gemmi code that builds the backbone of each chain (N, CA, C; Angstrom):
import gemmi

chains = {
    "A": [
        ("MET", (0.854, -1.197, 0.000), (0.000, 0.000, 0.000), (0.888, 1.244, 0.000)),
        ("THR", (0.655, 2.123, -0.951), (1.457, 3.351, -1.006), (0.969, 4.353, 0.036)),
        ("THR", (1.803, 5.359, 0.270), (1.392, 6.426, 1.180), (0.134, 7.118, 0.663)),
        ("LEU", (0.061, 7.295, -0.658), (-1.121, 7.921, -1.244), (-2.378, 7.096, -0.970)),
        ("GLU", (-2.286, 5.779, -1.157), (-3.447, 4.917, -0.899), (-3.824, 4.942, 0.578)),
        ("LEU", (-2.808, 4.856, 1.437), (-3.059, 4.919, 2.882), (-3.738, 6.244, 3.233)),
        ("ALA", (-3.183, 7.336, 2.705), (-3.706, 8.671, 3.024), (-5.173, 8.790, 2.612)),
        ("LYS", (-5.495, 8.270, 1.441), (-6.888, 8.362, 0.960), (-7.821, 7.528, 1.825)),
        ("ASP", (-7.407, 6.307, 2.152), (-8.278, 5.451, 2.950), (-8.449, 6.028, 4.361)),
        ("PHE", (-7.344, 6.454, 4.959), (-7.376, 7.056, 6.299), (-8.331, 8.247, 6.317)),
        ("THR", (-8.202, 9.120, 5.315), (-9.033, 10.328, 5.262), (-10.500, 9.968, 5.038)),
        ("ASN", (-10.742, 8.957, 4.213), (-12.124, 8.534, 3.990), (-12.751, 7.989, 5.271)),
        ("ILE", (-11.982, 7.272, 6.065), (-12.507, 6.777, 7.341), (-12.800, 7.958, 8.271)),
        ("LEU", (-11.883, 8.954, 8.296), (-12.132, 10.148, 9.116), (-13.423, 10.842, 8.695)),
        ("ARG", (-13.677, 10.876, 7.390), (-14.889, 11.546, 6.893), (-16.162, 10.919, 7.448)),
        ("THR", (-16.090, 9.627, 7.776), (-17.270, 8.970, 8.366), (-17.394, 9.301, 9.850)),
        ("GLY", (-16.385, 10.000, 10.400), (-16.423, 10.360, 11.815), (-15.730, 9.343, 12.709)),
        ("ASP", (-15.221, 8.264, 12.101), (-14.645, 7.176, 12.891), (-13.133, 7.391, 13.091)),
        ("HIS", (-12.798, 8.382, 13.902), (-11.380, 8.672, 14.161), (-10.699, 7.483, 14.843)),
        ("GLU", (-11.429, 6.833, 15.744), (-10.859, 5.702, 16.467), (-10.544, 4.538, 15.509)),
        ("GLY", (-11.451, 4.305, 14.560), (-11.221, 3.232, 13.592), (-10.038, 3.524, 12.680)),
        ("ALA", (-9.918, 4.804, 12.251), (-8.793, 5.185, 11.390), (-7.479, 4.983, 12.127)),
        ("ALA", (-7.454, 5.398, 13.389), (-6.228, 5.269, 14.185), (-5.906, 3.797, 14.455)),
        ("ALA", (-6.941, 3.006, 14.760), (-6.720, 1.585, 15.039), (-6.128, 0.878, 13.828)),
        ("LYS", (-6.605, 1.290, 12.632), (-6.154, 0.617, 11.409), (-4.740, 1.023, 11.013)),
        ("TYR", (-4.392, 2.287, 11.205), (-3.151, 2.782, 10.600), (-2.089, 3.294, 11.556)),
        ("ASN", (-2.417, 3.565, 12.821), (-1.362, 4.062, 13.709), (-0.346, 2.962, 14.007)),
        ("SER", (0.930, 3.330, 13.931), (2.000, 2.421, 14.328), (1.950, 2.224, 15.842)),
        ("ASP", (2.393, 1.056, 16.299), (2.478, 0.826, 17.753), (3.350, 1.878, 18.422)),
        ("SER", (4.295, 2.425, 17.670), (5.249, 3.381, 18.264), (5.007, 4.812, 17.788)),
        ("ILE", (3.752, 5.111, 17.389), (3.430, 6.466, 16.909), (3.771, 7.522, 17.967)),
        ("ALA", (4.234, 8.677, 17.484), (4.394, 9.853, 18.341), (3.387, 10.895, 17.879)),
        ("SER", (2.695, 11.504, 18.835), (1.627, 12.462, 18.528), (1.909, 13.779, 19.229)),
        ("TYR", (1.942, 14.871, 18.445), (2.301, 16.180, 18.982), (1.148, 17.154, 18.815)),
        ("GLU", (0.670, 17.691, 19.921), (-0.332, 18.754, 19.872), (0.363, 20.104, 19.760)),
        ("ALA", (-0.403, 21.118, 19.346), (0.169, 22.462, 19.263), (0.222, 23.132, 20.633)),
        ("MET", (-0.700, 22.742, 21.513), (-0.757, 23.437, 22.808), (0.124, 22.754, 23.841)),
        ("GLU", (0.481, 23.512, 24.850), (1.183, 22.960, 25.999), (0.219, 22.111, 26.814)),
        ("GLY", (0.751, 21.299, 27.729), (-0.114, 20.542, 28.616), (0.327, 19.099, 28.708)),
        ("PRO", (-0.377, 18.342, 29.550), (0.058, 16.966, 29.826), (-0.023, 16.065, 28.591)),
        ("MET", (-0.862, 16.442, 27.599), (-0.974, 15.597, 26.411), (-0.311, 16.238, 25.192)),
        ("ALA", (0.610, 17.160, 25.414), (1.299, 17.817, 24.302), (2.040, 16.805, 23.444)),
        ("VAL", (2.626, 15.808, 24.094), (3.299, 14.728, 23.371), (2.791, 13.407, 23.915)),
        ("CYS", (2.289, 12.556, 23.019), (1.894, 11.204, 23.409), (2.727, 10.217, 22.616)),
        ("ARG", (3.147, 9.158, 23.254), (3.969, 8.156, 22.569), (3.317, 6.786, 22.667)),
        ("GLY", (3.118, 6.166, 21.515), (2.571, 4.821, 21.484), (1.096, 4.834, 21.164)),
        ("LYS", (0.661, 3.781, 20.490), (-0.717, 3.677, 20.006), (-1.720, 3.762, 21.150)),
        ("GLU", (-1.407, 3.139, 22.293), (-2.354, 3.122, 23.408), (-2.520, 4.508, 24.023)),
        ("GLU", (-1.403, 5.226, 24.164), (-1.467, 6.567, 24.748), (-2.251, 7.503, 23.817)),
        ("VAL", (-2.045, 7.347, 22.513), (-2.778, 8.174, 21.551), (-4.268, 7.826, 21.591)),
        ("ARG", (-4.568, 6.543, 21.730), (-5.969, 6.133, 21.816), (-6.615, 6.727, 23.070)),
        ("ALA", (-5.876, 6.722, 24.170), (-6.391, 7.293, 25.424), (-6.655, 8.795, 25.268)),
        ("LYS", (-5.776, 9.485, 24.534), (-6.007, 10.913, 24.283), (-7.298, 11.108, 23.489)),
        ("GLY", (-7.506, 10.268, 22.487), (-8.727, 10.354, 21.683), (-9.966, 10.093, 22.527)),
        ("ASP", (-9.871, 9.103, 23.415), (-11.007, 8.782, 24.294), (-11.324, 9.971, 25.203)),
        ("TRP", (-10.261, 10.584, 25.738), (-10.448, 11.753, 26.593), (-11.153, 12.860, 25.817)),
        ("TRP", (-10.670, 13.097, 24.585), (-11.240, 14.170, 23.773), (-12.729, 13.904, 23.509)),
        ("GLN", (-13.044, 12.673, 23.109), (-14.440, 12.309, 22.820), (-15.317, 12.513, 24.057)),
        ("ALA", (-14.809, 12.164, 25.215), (-15.599, 12.243, 26.443), (-15.817, 13.680, 26.884)),
        ("ASN", (-14.946, 14.588, 26.423), (-14.974, 15.954, 26.931), (-15.443, 16.994, 25.926)),
        ("HIS", (-15.916, 16.543, 24.765), (-16.414, 17.472, 23.753), (-17.713, 16.950, 23.177)),
        ("GLU", (-18.624, 17.869, 22.969), (-19.836, 17.531, 22.213), (-19.643, 18.047, 20.788)),
        ("VAL", (-19.708, 17.154, 19.806), (-19.436, 17.520, 18.416), (-20.770, 17.726, 17.688)),
        ("HIS", (-20.971, 18.948, 17.181), (-22.208, 19.260, 16.466), (-22.055, 19.038, 14.963)),
        ("GLY", (-20.830, 19.157, 14.483), (-20.590, 18.971, 13.057), (-19.099, 19.033, 12.795)),
        ("ALA", (-18.686, 18.449, 11.659), (-17.251, 18.418, 11.369), (-17.044, 18.281, 9.865)),
        ("SER", (-15.941, 18.801, 9.391), (-15.570, 18.552, 7.997), (-14.104, 18.166, 7.938)),
        ("VAL", (-13.787, 17.372, 6.931), (-12.441, 16.840, 6.736), (-12.040, 17.142, 5.302)),
        ("GLU", (-10.901, 17.805, 5.116), (-10.394, 18.078, 3.770), (-9.034, 17.433, 3.593)),
        ("GLY", (-8.836, 16.816, 2.453), (-7.564, 16.185, 2.163), (-7.783, 14.826, 1.537)),
        ("PRO", (-6.746, 14.034, 1.422), (-5.399, 14.315, 1.905), (-4.581, 15.140, 0.902)),
        ("TYR", (-3.708, 15.973, 1.446), (-2.668, 16.666, 0.694), (-1.394, 15.843, 0.868)),
        ("VAL", (-0.757, 15.463, -0.231), (0.299, 14.449, -0.140), (1.622, 14.958, -0.704)),
        ("ASN", (2.697, 14.612, -0.038), (4.052, 14.810, -0.553), (4.911, 13.696, 0.011)),
        ("GLY", (5.337, 12.789, -0.857), (6.232, 11.706, -0.426), (5.601, 10.862, 0.655)),
        ("GLU", (6.274, 10.747, 1.785), (5.806, 9.898, 2.882), (4.981, 10.678, 3.895)),
        ("GLN", (4.595, 11.898, 3.536), (3.775, 12.693, 4.447), (2.467, 13.089, 3.788)),
        ("PHE", (1.466, 13.279, 4.606), (0.221, 13.851, 4.113), (-0.412, 14.723, 5.185)),
        ("VAL", (-1.296, 15.608, 4.711), (-1.909, 16.620, 5.556), (-3.427, 16.491, 5.451)),
        ("VAL", (-4.101, 16.647, 6.576), (-5.571, 16.664, 6.610), (-5.995, 17.906, 7.379)),
        ("ARG", (-7.001, 18.595, 6.853), (-7.543, 19.747, 7.571), (-8.882, 19.384, 8.192)),
        ("PHE", (-9.039, 19.786, 9.443), (-10.253, 19.515, 10.191), (-10.898, 20.830, 10.613)),
        ("THR", (-12.193, 20.961, 10.361), (-12.933, 22.032, 11.019), (-14.055, 21.356, 11.812)),
        ("MET", (-14.207, 21.785, 13.045), (-15.169, 21.141, 13.931), (-15.965, 22.166, 14.692)),
        ("ASP", (-17.257, 21.919, 14.729), (-18.194, 22.740, 15.491), (-18.447, 21.978, 16.782)),
        ("VAL", (-17.833, 22.437, 17.868), (-17.849, 21.661, 19.112), (-18.129, 22.522, 20.335)),
        ("THR", (-18.619, 21.862, 21.374), (-18.731, 22.484, 22.691), (-17.861, 21.699, 23.670)),
        ("PRO", (-16.744, 22.304, 24.099), (-15.965, 21.650, 25.161), (-16.808, 21.637, 26.439)),
        ("LYS", (-16.922, 20.480, 27.069), (-17.781, 20.384, 28.249), (-17.246, 21.254, 29.393)),
        ("ALA", (-15.931, 21.484, 29.403), (-15.325, 22.288, 30.477), (-15.826, 23.726, 30.475)),
        ("THR", (-16.128, 24.251, 29.293), (-16.525, 25.666, 29.205), (-17.994, 25.845, 28.856)),
        ("GLY", (-18.573, 24.860, 28.139), (-19.947, 25.015, 27.673), (-20.089, 26.018, 26.539)),
        ("GLN", (-18.967, 26.544, 26.053), (-18.999, 27.546, 24.971), (-18.800, 26.852, 23.628)),
        ("ARG", (-19.774, 26.990, 22.756), (-19.672, 26.375, 21.432), (-18.660, 27.139, 20.581)),
        ("ILE", (-17.718, 26.430, 19.975), (-16.657, 27.061, 19.184), (-16.442, 26.303, 17.882)),
        ("THR", (-15.761, 26.953, 16.950), (-15.297, 26.284, 15.740), (-13.791, 26.054, 15.868)),
        ("MET", (-13.393, 24.802, 15.803), (-11.967, 24.476, 15.795), (-11.528, 24.310, 14.342)),
        ("ASP", (-10.358, 24.818, 14.041), (-9.838, 24.740, 12.670), (-8.372, 24.363, 12.816)),
        ("GLU", (-8.026, 23.173, 12.361), (-6.653, 22.696, 12.559), (-6.241, 21.801, 11.401)),
        ("VAL", (-4.945, 21.602, 11.275), (-4.438, 20.621, 10.309), (-3.571, 19.618, 11.062)),
        ("GLY", (-3.573, 18.399, 10.551), (-2.686, 17.354, 11.048), (-1.715, 16.971, 9.954)),
        ("ILE", (-0.447, 16.835, 10.309), (0.559, 16.347, 9.363), (0.957, 14.955, 9.810)),
        ("TYR", (0.818, 13.999, 8.900), (1.045, 12.587, 9.206), (2.267, 12.083, 8.439)),
        ("THR", (3.111, 11.327, 9.139), (4.295, 10.736, 8.509), (4.157, 9.220, 8.519)),
        ("VAL", (4.384, 8.608, 7.340), (4.164, 7.172, 7.149), (5.504, 6.445, 6.997)),
        ("GLN", (5.599, 5.296, 7.647), (6.734, 4.388, 7.435), (6.207, 2.969, 7.414)),
        ("ASP", (6.613, 2.205, 6.402), (6.243, 0.790, 6.332), (4.740, 0.586, 6.498)),
        ("GLY", (3.959, 1.465, 5.872), (2.519, 1.262, 5.852), (1.790, 1.638, 7.127)),
        ("LYS", (2.477, 2.312, 8.040), (1.839, 2.762, 9.274), (2.164, 4.228, 9.532)),
        ("ILE", (1.300, 4.899, 10.278), (1.545, 6.293, 10.663), (2.439, 6.295, 11.898)),
        ("VAL", (3.633, 6.858, 11.744), (4.604, 6.864, 12.853), (4.645, 8.203, 13.574)),
        ("GLU", (4.079, 9.238, 12.944), (4.012, 10.539, 13.615), (2.789, 11.292, 13.148)),
        ("GLU", (2.136, 11.974, 14.073), (1.078, 12.925, 13.732), (1.361, 14.188, 14.526)),
        ("ARG", (1.164, 15.336, 13.850), (1.501, 16.611, 14.476), (0.402, 17.596, 14.091)),
        ("PHE", (-0.159, 18.264, 15.084), (-1.324, 19.116, 14.847), (-0.962, 20.593, 14.961)),
        ("TYR", (-1.581, 21.388, 14.101), (-1.319, 22.820, 13.996), (-2.673, 23.525, 14.068)),
        ("TYR", (-2.754, 24.577, 14.891), (-4.020, 25.273, 15.074), (-4.020, 26.613, 14.378)),
        ("LEU", (-5.172, 26.940, 13.838), (-5.314, 28.234, 13.158), (-5.147, 29.370, 14.156)),
        ("GLU", (-4.272, 30.316, 13.815), (-4.069, 31.521, 14.615), (-4.662, 32.695, 13.848)),
        ("THR", (-5.527, 33.422, 14.525), (-6.190, 34.526, 13.809), (-5.817, 35.869, 14.418)),
    ],
    "B": [
        ("MET", (11.242, 38.551, 16.957), (9.968, 38.172, 16.335), (9.739, 36.669, 16.527)),
        ("THR", (8.597, 36.326, 17.073), (8.304, 34.908, 17.283), (7.869, 34.258, 15.970)),
        ("THR", (7.860, 32.928, 15.976), (7.366, 32.204, 14.796), (5.911, 32.577, 14.526)),
        ("LEU", (5.124, 32.735, 15.596), (3.719, 33.114, 15.418), (3.598, 34.470, 14.733)),
        ("GLU", (4.384, 35.437, 15.177), (4.338, 36.772, 14.561), (4.784, 36.716, 13.100)),
        ("LEU", (5.882, 35.997, 12.866), (6.365, 35.841, 11.490), (5.286, 35.192, 10.624)),
        ("ALA", (4.696, 34.116, 11.139), (3.697, 33.371, 10.368), (2.515, 34.261, 10.004)),
        ("LYS", (2.076, 35.088, 10.964), (0.928, 35.963, 10.694), (1.285, 37.028, 9.656)),
        ("ASP", (2.463, 37.645, 9.795), (2.848, 38.690, 8.854), (3.055, 38.096, 7.451)),
        ("PHE", (3.758, 36.969, 7.385), (4.004, 36.286, 6.109), (2.674, 35.964, 5.416)),
        ("THR", (1.723, 35.416, 6.185), (0.433, 35.029, 5.613), (-0.357, 36.261, 5.177)),
        ("ASN", (-0.271, 37.329, 5.954), (-0.970, 38.561, 5.561), (-0.410, 39.140, 4.264)),
        ("ILE", (0.904, 39.048, 4.075), (1.488, 39.519, 2.813), (1.005, 38.631, 1.653)),
        ("LEU", (0.962, 37.311, 1.887), (0.454, 36.403, 0.848), (-0.986, 36.750, 0.478)),
        ("ARG", (-1.783, 37.136, 1.469), (-3.192, 37.474, 1.190), (-3.316, 38.647, 0.223)),
        ("THR", (-2.300, 39.515, 0.208), (-2.338, 40.639, -0.731), (-1.912, 40.202, -2.133)),
        ("GLY", (-1.476, 38.940, -2.259), (-1.034, 38.436, -3.558), (0.456, 38.615, -3.809)),
        ("ASP", (1.148, 39.211, -2.850), (2.569, 39.525, -3.057), (3.463, 38.392, -2.543)),
        ("HIS", (3.444, 37.274, -3.255), (4.257, 36.118, -2.867), (5.742, 36.464, -2.910)),
        ("GLU", (6.118, 37.248, -3.907), (7.527, 37.616, -4.053), (7.999, 38.462, -2.864)),
        ("GLY", (7.139, 39.404, -2.436), (7.497, 40.242, -1.297), (7.601, 39.446, -0.010)),
        ("ALA", (6.674, 38.498, 0.183), (6.722, 37.656, 1.388), (8.012, 36.842, 1.420)),
        ("ALA", (8.368, 36.288, 0.274), (9.589, 35.471, 0.194), (10.835, 36.328, 0.386)),
        ("ALA", (10.828, 37.521, -0.212), (11.994, 38.411, -0.091), (12.218, 38.796, 1.368)),
        ("LYS", (11.110, 39.000, 2.090), (11.219, 39.448, 3.482), (11.645, 38.322, 4.428)),
        ("TYR", (11.166, 37.113, 4.187), (11.330, 36.074, 5.209), (12.127, 34.843, 4.792)),
        ("ASN", (12.364, 34.612, 3.512), (13.121, 33.410, 3.156), (14.580, 33.547, 3.591)),
        ("SER", (15.095, 32.489, 4.193), (16.520, 32.429, 4.525), (17.335, 32.323, 3.236)),
        ("ASP", (18.545, 32.848, 3.256), (19.428, 32.695, 2.097), (19.641, 31.225, 1.745)),
        ("SER", (19.518, 30.368, 2.752), (19.790, 28.947, 2.513), (18.515, 28.103, 2.552)),
        ("ILE", (17.371, 28.725, 2.230), (16.098, 27.985, 2.245), (16.145, 26.777, 1.310)),
        ("ALA", (15.480, 25.713, 1.731), (15.248, 24.568, 0.848), (13.753, 24.491, 0.578)),
        ("SER", (13.394, 24.280, -0.692), (11.992, 24.285, -1.114), (11.672, 22.978, -1.815)),
        ("TYR", (10.642, 22.269, -1.330), (10.295, 20.963, -1.854), (8.890, 20.977, -2.442)),
        ("GLU", (8.791, 20.655, -3.717), (7.482, 20.487, -4.347), (7.015, 19.041, -4.174)),
        ("ALA", (5.710, 18.832, -4.372), (5.181, 17.472, -4.273), (5.460, 16.677, -5.542)),
        ("MET", (5.565, 17.371, -6.674), (5.706, 16.639, -7.933), (7.171, 16.423, -8.294)),
        ("GLU", (7.393, 15.436, -9.120), (8.724, 15.195, -9.677), (9.050, 16.296, -10.673)),
        ("GLY", (10.320, 16.413, -11.040), (10.691, 17.369, -12.076), (11.911, 18.168, -11.677)),
        ("PRO", (12.353, 19.035, -12.596), (13.606, 19.762, -12.372), (13.526, 20.724, -11.192)),
        ("MET", (12.315, 21.153, -10.816), (12.189, 22.074, -9.701), (11.611, 21.404, -8.456)),
        ("ALA", (11.721, 20.081, -8.397), (11.193, 19.354, -7.235), (11.878, 19.817, -5.953)),
        ("VAL", (13.174, 20.089, -6.034), (13.923, 20.624, -4.893), (14.697, 21.849, -5.360)),
        ("CYS", (14.482, 22.961, -4.681), (15.272, 24.174, -4.952), (16.025, 24.534, -3.684)),
        ("ARG", (17.261, 24.977, -3.844), (18.064, 25.336, -2.670), (18.574, 26.759, -2.819)),
        ("GLY", (18.295, 27.569, -1.810), (18.781, 28.944, -1.804), (17.702, 29.914, -2.241)),
        ("LYS", (17.777, 31.114, -1.651), (16.749, 32.135, -1.875), (16.623, 32.493, -3.357)),
        ("GLU", (17.737, 32.548, -4.063), (17.690, 32.946, -5.474), (17.022, 31.895, -6.341)),
        ("GLU", (17.351, 30.630, -6.076), (16.752, 29.546, -6.852), (15.236, 29.497, -6.599)),
        ("VAL", (14.846, 29.741, -5.350), (13.416, 29.732, -5.025), (12.726, 30.925, -5.694)),
        ("ARG", (13.406, 32.069, -5.716), (12.838, 33.238, -6.384), (12.655, 32.950, -7.880)),
        ("ALA", (13.645, 32.283, -8.473), (13.556, 31.946, -9.902), (12.384, 31.005, -10.174)),
        ("LYS", (12.148, 30.083, -9.246), (10.992, 29.182, -9.398), (9.699, 29.989, -9.372)),
        ("GLY", (9.623, 30.944, -8.453), (8.441, 31.801, -8.367), (8.234, 32.613, -9.640)),
        ("ASP", (9.327, 33.148, -10.158), (9.234, 33.922, -11.404), (8.718, 33.040, -12.542)),
        ("TRP", (9.248, 31.809, -12.618), (8.806, 30.886, -13.660), (7.311, 30.628, -13.520)),
        ("TRP", (6.879, 30.394, -12.274), (5.470, 30.082, -12.047), (4.586, 31.249, -12.488)),
        ("GLN", (4.961, 32.454, -12.059), (4.189, 33.657, -12.419), (4.098, 33.827, -13.933)),
        ("ALA", (5.214, 33.563, -14.623), (5.260, 33.776, -16.066), (4.432, 32.738, -16.829)),
        ("ASN", (4.181, 31.595, -16.176), (3.549, 30.485, -16.883), (2.132, 30.171, -16.436)),
        ("HIS", (1.569, 31.027, -15.574), (0.201, 30.813, -15.110), (-0.545, 32.143, -15.125)),
        ("GLU", (-1.790, 32.058, -15.564), (-2.683, 33.201, -15.416), (-3.554, 32.944, -14.186)),
        ("VAL", (-3.502, 33.851, -13.216), (-4.232, 33.660, -11.963), (-5.529, 34.469, -12.015)),
        ("HIS", (-6.661, 33.748, -11.903), (-7.964, 34.419, -11.934), (-8.444, 34.784, -10.532)),
        ("GLY", (-7.993, 34.014, -9.560), (-8.399, 34.275, -8.182), (-7.644, 33.340, -7.259)),
        ("ALA", (-7.565, 33.731, -5.993), (-6.805, 32.915, -5.044), (-7.306, 33.164, -3.639)),
        ("SER", (-7.182, 32.163, -2.798), (-7.458, 32.379, -1.391), (-6.342, 31.770, -0.554)),
        ("VAL", (-6.126, 32.370, 0.600), (-5.051, 31.965, 1.502), (-5.675, 31.747, 2.877)),
        ("GLU", (-5.481, 30.569, 3.457), (-5.985, 30.294, 4.809), (-4.820, 29.947, 5.731)),
        ("GLY", (-4.851, 30.532, 6.913), (-3.806, 30.246, 7.881), (-3.397, 31.519, 8.572)),
        ("PRO", (-2.305, 31.519, 9.306), (-1.430, 30.350, 9.495), (-1.933, 29.409, 10.589)),
        ("TYR", (-1.631, 28.126, 10.387), (-1.790, 27.096, 11.405), (-0.402, 26.880, 12.001)),
        ("VAL", (-0.296, 26.978, 13.326), (1.033, 27.067, 13.933), (1.264, 25.958, 14.960)),
        ("ASN", (2.466, 25.427, 14.965), (2.932, 24.524, 16.026), (4.438, 24.725, 16.151)),
        ("GLY", (4.857, 25.312, 17.266), (6.286, 25.499, 17.523), (6.952, 26.325, 16.442)),
        ("GLU", (7.974, 25.769, 15.819), (8.737, 26.496, 14.804), (8.214, 26.243, 13.394)),
        ("GLN", (7.036, 25.630, 13.300), (6.467, 25.381, 11.970), (5.099, 26.014, 11.852)),
        ("PHE", (4.750, 26.355, 10.621), (3.383, 26.783, 10.360), (2.954, 26.328, 8.973)),
        ("VAL", (1.624, 26.294, 8.797), (1.010, 25.755, 7.585), (0.110, 26.814, 6.979)),
        ("VAL", (0.137, 26.925, 5.662), (-0.757, 27.820, 4.932), (-1.436, 27.004, 3.843)),
        ("ARG", (-2.745, 27.205, 3.691), (-3.456, 26.533, 2.617), (-3.753, 27.538, 1.505)),
        ("PHE", (-3.507, 27.095, 0.284), (-3.736, 27.920, -0.899), (-4.762, 27.248, -1.809)),
        ("THR", (-5.760, 27.996, -2.218), (-6.574, 27.528, -3.343), (-6.470, 28.593, -4.421)),
        ("MET", (-6.227, 28.152, -5.649), (-6.011, 29.089, -6.747), (-6.791, 28.660, -7.968)),
        ("ASP", (-7.408, 29.653, -8.563), (-8.139, 29.474, -9.815), (-7.193, 29.974, -10.910)),
        ("VAL", (-6.593, 29.033, -11.633), (-5.520, 29.406, -12.568), (-5.651, 28.695, -13.915)),
        ("THR", (-5.051, 29.314, -14.913), (-4.882, 28.669, -16.210), (-3.386, 28.540, -16.490)),
        ("PRO", (-2.862, 27.300, -16.446), (-1.472, 27.106, -16.864), (-1.379, 27.384, -18.368)),
        ("LYS", (-0.435, 28.236, -18.742), (-0.336, 28.622, -20.146), (0.000, 27.419, -21.033)),
        ("ALA", (0.669, 26.418, -20.473), (1.060, 25.236, -21.254), (-0.148, 24.458, -21.741)),
        ("THR", (-1.240, 24.458, -20.969), (-2.407, 23.656, -21.336), (-3.592, 24.504, -21.771)),
        ("GLY", (-3.675, 25.732, -21.241), (-4.837, 26.562, -21.523), (-6.096, 26.111, -20.803)),
        ("GLN", (-5.974, 25.101, -19.945), (-7.130, 24.559, -19.217), (-7.209, 25.202, -17.836)),
        ("ARG", (-8.299, 25.888, -17.588), (-8.490, 26.529, -16.290), (-8.754, 25.462, -15.221)),
        ("ILE", (-8.028, 25.545, -14.118), (-8.133, 24.545, -13.053), (-8.148, 25.225, -11.681)),
        ("THR", (-8.576, 24.475, -10.685), (-8.438, 24.917, -9.305), (-7.311, 24.132, -8.659)),
        ("MET", (-6.313, 24.856, -8.178), (-5.227, 24.209, -7.429), (-5.542, 24.324, -5.947)),
        ("ASP", (-5.298, 23.252, -5.231), (-5.570, 23.226, -3.793), (-4.356, 22.578, -3.146)),
        ("GLU", (-3.616, 23.354, -2.374), (-2.377, 22.829, -1.813), (-2.118, 23.454, -0.456)),
        ("VAL", (-1.248, 22.817, 0.320), (-0.771, 23.422, 1.555), (0.743, 23.509, 1.514)),
        ("GLY", (1.265, 24.525, 2.175), (2.703, 24.673, 2.366), (3.012, 24.550, 3.842)),
        ("ILE", (4.058, 23.796, 4.160), (4.533, 23.717, 5.548), (5.871, 24.435, 5.606)),
        ("TYR", (5.942, 25.416, 6.491), (7.114, 26.286, 6.598), (7.811, 26.039, 7.938)),
        ("THR", (9.135, 25.976, 7.882), (9.940, 25.794, 9.097), (10.814, 27.023, 9.299)),
        ("VAL", (10.770, 27.552, 10.532), (11.445, 28.814, 10.850), (12.653, 28.559, 11.760)),
        ("GLN", (13.735, 29.230, 11.463), (14.905, 29.256, 12.355), (15.449, 30.665, 12.384)),
        ("ASP", (15.710, 31.173, 13.577), (16.332, 32.498, 13.711), (15.614, 33.567, 12.892)),
        ("GLY", (14.291, 33.524, 12.909), (13.509, 34.580, 12.267), (13.441, 34.508, 10.759)),
        ("LYS", (13.857, 33.384, 10.177), (13.774, 33.215, 8.724), (13.194, 31.844, 8.386)),
        ("ILE", (12.590, 31.756, 7.205), (12.056, 30.474, 6.746), (13.194, 29.678, 6.105)),
        ("VAL", (13.498, 28.526, 6.714), (14.616, 27.715, 6.226), (14.146, 26.536, 5.376)),
        ("GLU", (12.857, 26.232, 5.454), (12.329, 25.161, 4.608), (10.873, 25.439, 4.293)),
        ("GLU", (10.487, 25.158, 3.044), (9.072, 25.168, 2.667), (8.821, 23.885, 1.896)),
        ("ARG", (7.687, 23.267, 2.160), (7.379, 21.971, 1.551), (5.904, 21.982, 1.186)),
        ("PHE", (5.610, 21.648, -0.071), (4.240, 21.780, -0.577), (3.600, 20.403, -0.769)),
        ("TYR", (2.312, 20.349, -0.476), (1.525, 19.127, -0.528), (0.287, 19.417, -1.360)),
        ("TYR", (-0.035, 18.530, -2.288), (-1.167, 18.749, -3.175), (-2.341, 17.856, -2.826)),
        ("LEU", (-3.517, 18.426, -2.975), (-4.738, 17.666, -2.688), (-4.873, 16.518, -3.688)),
        ("GLU", (-5.086, 15.339, -3.160), (-5.325, 14.140, -3.978), (-6.779, 13.765, -3.821)),
        ("THR", (-7.470, 13.635, -4.939), (-8.904, 13.330, -4.845), (-9.204, 11.984, -5.480)),
    ],
}
model = gemmi.Model(1)
for chain_id, residues in chains.items():
    chain = gemmi.Chain(chain_id)
    for i, (resn, *xyz) in enumerate(residues, 1):
        res = gemmi.Residue()
        res.name, res.seqid = resn, gemmi.SeqId(i, " ")
        for name, pos in zip(("N", "CA", "C"), xyz):
            atom = gemmi.Atom()
            atom.name, atom.element = name, gemmi.Element(name[0])
            atom.pos, atom.b_iso = gemmi.Position(*pos), 0.0
            res.add_atom(atom)
        chain.add_residue(res)
    model.add_chain(chain)
structure = gemmi.Structure()
structure.add_model(model)
structure.setup_entities()
């Protein structure tokens, strides 16, 4: 499977809203995940830790709508843009999140994901 | 100047359509530029070579409209998304280009730019 094929399938799974399924299928056991913000989950290492971060996020946000654009591909990397209409339960304030993820592929698995947030 | 400040100013200059001015202001003398496609300009090294690539692009495309989204920021990197309504003079076929650039900053200058194209 080429990076392009992986990127397309991964992005198509994300479009269905199944982030957990996409990660389960393609994340490497040794994936490193980097958020843009500081905090205890700024860097997660390993498929299980990344899955736990996703579970935390799902439990703490109400998602009203989402869009996925991509994949944008260059070599062993691809980019996906996410816009999400969400209410973080901590604040109760409905917001639009706009971010991109850059994914790096090795041997048919995602070994790194790094997220960038829109600054306005 | 922080990476965030640089990213915002660079992106604001791009929004005015002045790609050459943005590059002149912020590209490092030793910038490396990576396109997604194969070809003689797949990798350009140095501010002058990158400027020459830009000149070639301008001379060979008619731009009908463009939009710039970003910057998306994480640490010393930022991402800009470009959509362009253009006619490449070689084909005469009007197309929409949709791509992202990932920029890496060191010491207040852009030392790497890498472009990713939307695959549909």
